C-alpha positions in Angstrom: 37.6 60.3 11.3 33.9 60.5 10.8 34.2 58.9 7.4 36.2 56.0 8.8 33.7 55.5 11.5 30.8 55.6 9.0 32.6 53.1 6.8 33.3 50.8 9.7 29.6 50.8 10.8 28.6 50.1 7.2 30.8 47.1 7.0 29.6 45.8 10.4 25.9 46.2 9.3 26.6 44.4 6.0 28.2 41.5 7.9 25.2 41.2 10.2 22.9 41.0 7.2 25.0 38.3 5.5 25.1 36.2 8.7 21.4 36.6 9.3 20.2 35.8 5.8 20.8 32.0 5.8 18.6 31.7 8.9 15.9 33.6 7.2 16.0 31.4 4.1 16.6 28.0 5.8 13.0 26.9 5.6 12.7 27.5 1.9 15.8 25.6 1.0 15.6 22.7 3.5 14.0 19.5 2.4 13.9 18.3 6.0 11.7 21.2 7.1 9.1 20.4 4.5 7.8 17.4 6.4 7.7 16.6 10.1 7.3 12.8 10.7 6.5 11.1 14.0 9.0 8.4 12.9 11.4 7.9 10.0 11.2 4.1 10.3 8.3 1.7 11.2 7.9 -2.0 11.7 4.6 -3.4 10.4 3.4 -7.0 10.0 2.2 -8.2 6.6 -1.5 -7.6 6.6 -1.2 -5.0 9.3 -1.3 -1.2 9.5 0.1 1.6 11.7 -0.9 5.2 12.3 1.7 7.9 12.6 1.5 11.6 13.4 2.6 13.9 10.5 2.8 17.6 9.9 3.5 19.7 6.8 2.7 23.2 5.7 2.4 22.1 2.0 0.2 20.0 -0.1 1.8 16.7 -0.9 1.6 13.3 -2.7 3.5 10.1 -2.3 4.7 7.0 -4.2 5.8 3.6 -2.9 9.1 1.9 -3.7 9.8 -1.8 -3.0 6.2 -3.0 -2.5 4.8 -6.1 -4.3 1.3 -6.0 -3.0 -1.6 -4.0 -4.5 -3.0 -3.7 -0.9 0.1 -1.8 0.3 -0.8 1.9 0.4 -0.9 5.1 2.5 -4.1 6.5 3.9 -3.7 10.3 4.0 -5.2 13.7 3.3 -2.7 14.9 0.7 -3.2 18.4 2.2 -1.2 20.7 4.5 -1.7 20.6 8.2 -1.1 18.5 11.3 -2.6 15.1 10.8 -2.4 11.3 11.2 -1.5 9.1 8.3 -2.0 5.3 8.2 0.5 2.9 6.6 -1.2 -0.2 5.3 0.9 -3.3 4.3 -0.9 -5.9 2.1 -1.3 -9.5 3.5 0.6 -10.8 0.4 3.4 -8.2 0.7 6.7 -9.9 -0.1 9.0 -6.8 0.1 11.1 -6.7 3.2 11.7 -3.0 3.0 9.0 -0.7 1.7 9.7 3.0 1.2 6.9 5.7 1.2 8.3 8.7 -0.6 6.6 12.1 0.2 6.7 14.8 -2.4 5.6 18.5 -2.1 3.0 19.4 -4.7 2.2 22.9 -3.3 2.2 25.7 -5.9 3.8 28.0 -3.4 7.2 26.2 -3.8 6.8 25.8 -7.6 8.8 22.6 -7.4 8.2 18.9 -6.9 11.8 18.2 -6.0 11.2 18.6 -2.2 10.8 15.1 -0.7 11.4 12.9 2.3 10.9 9.2 3.0 9.5 6.8 5.7 10.9 3.3 5.6 8.7 0.4 6.7 10.3 -2.9 7.8 7.7 -5.6 6.9 7.5 -8.3 9.5 6.1 -11.9 9.4 6.0 -12.1 5.6 3.8 -14.9 4.5 5.0 -17.2 1.7 2.5 -17.2 -1.1 2.2 -19.4 -4.1 0.3 -16.8 -6.2 -1.7 -13.6 -5.9 -4.3 -12.5 -8.4 -5.9 -9.0 -8.7 -9.6 -9.6 -8.1 -12.4 -7.1 -8.8 -14.8 -6.8 -5.9 -18.0 -4.9 -5.2 -18.0 -1.1 -5.5 -15.7 -1.1 -8.5 -12.7 -1.7 -6.3 -9.8 -4.2 -6.8 -9.0 -6.7 -4.1 -6.6 -9.7 -4.3 -6.9 -13.4 -4.2 -3.9 -14.8 -2.4 -3.0 -18.5 -2.4 -1.1 -19.9 0.6 -0.6 -23.6 0.4 -3.9 -25.2 -0.7 -6.1 -22.3 0.4 -7.1 -19.2 -1.5 -8.1 -16.1 0.5 -10.0 -13.1 -1.0 -8.9 -9.7 0.4 -10.5 -6.3 -0.1 -8.7 -3.2 -1.3 -7.5 -2.4 2.2 -6.0 -5.9 2.7 -8.8 -7.2 5.0 -9.6 -10.9 4.6 -13.1 -11.5 3.2 -13.6 -15.2 2.3 -11.6 -18.3 1.4 -11.9 -21.6 -0.5 -10.0 -24.7 -1.2 -10.4 -27.7 -3.5 -11.1 -31.3 -2.7 -12.6 -34.6 -3.9 -14.8 -35.3 -0.9 -12.3 -37.6 0.9 -11.2 -34.9 3.3 -7.9 -34.3 1.6 -7.2 -31.0 0.0 -6.3 -31.0 -3.7 -3.2 -29.1 -4.7 -3.6 -26.4 -7.4 -2.2 -23.2 -8.8 -4.2 -20.0 -9.3 -4.2 -18.7 -12.9 -6.6 -15.7 -13.0 -10.3 -14.9 -13.4 -12.7 -15.6 -16.3 -16.4 -14.8 -16.9 -19.1 -17.3 -17.7 -22.8 -16.8 -18.0 -22.6 -13.3 -16.4 -20.5 -14.4 -13.4 -16.9 -14.5 -12.5 -14.9 -17.7 -11.8 -11.4 -18.1 -10.4 -9.3 -20.2 -12.7 -6.9 -22.9 -11.4 -4.9 -25.8 -12.7 -5.4 -28.7 -10.2 -3.6 -32.0 -9.7 -7.0 -33.7 -9.9 -9.5 -32.5 -12.4 -12.3 -34.1 -10.4 -11.7 -31.7 -7.5 -14.5 -29.2 -6.6 -14.4 -26.0 -4.5 -14.9 -26.3 -0.8 -16.3 -23.3 1.0 -18.3 -22.4 4.1 -21.8 -20.9 3.7 -20.8 -17.5 5.1 -17.8 -17.3 2.7 -19.9 -18.4 -0.2 -22.3 -15.5 0.5 -19.4 -13.1 0.5 -18.0 -14.5 -2.8 -21.4 -14.4 -4.4 -22.0 -10.8 -3.2 -18.7 -9.8 -5.0 -19.7 -11.5 -8.2 -17.9 -14.9 -7.9 -19.9 -18.0 -8.7 -17.2 -20.6 -8.3 -13.9 -22.0 -9.6 -12.9 -23.1 -13.1 -10.9 -26.2 -12.5 -8.8 -27.3 -15.5 -11.2 -25.7 -17.8 -14.4 -27.0 -16.2 -16.7 -24.5 -14.5 -17.7 -25.6 -11.0 -20.1 -23.5 -8.9 -19.9 -23.1 -5.2 -21.5 -26.1 -3.4 
């Protein structure tokens, strides 16, 4: 009788251990528990940003899927802890749905397969004719975005800095297409192909100062270098 009772207690104890063990191991095997997001989906306007609370016990990194703008990025610590991260959407972003994938890089887990995702719905997307990567002061890369007959220079965070257009002096803007950036006599010029080769850059004094401070002396129109007025 005592042997049967002992065997029964052993079986019951073993069952308790089996039932309890998944709960003890749930955190290590659950991808959901690696990250705690304030929201799984966000709506952000093109050129805007949004802050979100975020918690993780692991170091992490991220990559972006679905973005077209170099000014779309995540501002974060890459380290474990409770924190706020900021999602930035570039002003020239054309992707309607941008995915920010978070991956664990902590040595404690010895895997980079643990990940989760925040989806951003981009609102008020602005139609652009062209966007050119534009080096700016401090060794950073901004972007020159053309909308209609106006080109706007943005910094690395997607903040507008200065703009210019082309014209022939009759008050009518000249149509053109951005091509890229070339250097001449130690300065940079934005290259464009214009409908009228006689067109010259039109820019305000304040925007001219910003352009000059970032190394841009003017516009190369149909192969002709033309300085800011």
